[in-house]
Steps between C-alpha positions, in 0.01 A plus 500: 500500500484116542432354840792324673443124517815376660566304177860394547431353842188314390680362192784387725268328748310322214829390332612361835195284543521375141865413573398294794223322299734402221440138416144493614237348275320709235369838615643476852844566353383772250219712646562706813163446659530114492868501571466697809246260640712197403813648659320588830369140513846366426654699773230388749565134411873558532466655848265221610708217358831620643345436841324181387830353366632476866209278595533291191868426570426415862231255380754345254766467774238332738406251218869410450580464868180297552598256218849458642356440850260235363809331347660509846199351665363799691219750423578861419312642806679256738834587341438873552386434857817298569719774353329754736547261797868464400544874483611478133399818333513436127255658262310301235724634214808353664327181587375464141853555367635249733238243413593545132878528508622334812288198596749389772478822687121510469475148641722608788248785568218246488677289755556797728135590466390153587736485806354838614150366460580194715667716762177738496264195530709360798504835675114547459311412820293182478126589546 
């Protein structure tokens, strides 16, 4: 009597891994041992980079807003400070979109931010 090896389940598992590794270079797409390692690494990178993508986009939006602020004659940090002082709660994604698509609206926001900074400076006690 032959020993039971759970062959169908093992074959299914190996075929599944090789299916995920389809398109990988050389033995990583053909041989189970190397394909398994490549797939595990690919999944780790995918998991990490799904989170990293959020930070990359935020950095892109900040660069765009900063460039638009420079054109309007204000620094990015002063602009954000002015928006907070004016109680305008727009995130960087929306600000970036405005800077690209609607320059008039963005310049109006810059004006509001500058006015709020002036009011903040006037209200601050002189030391």
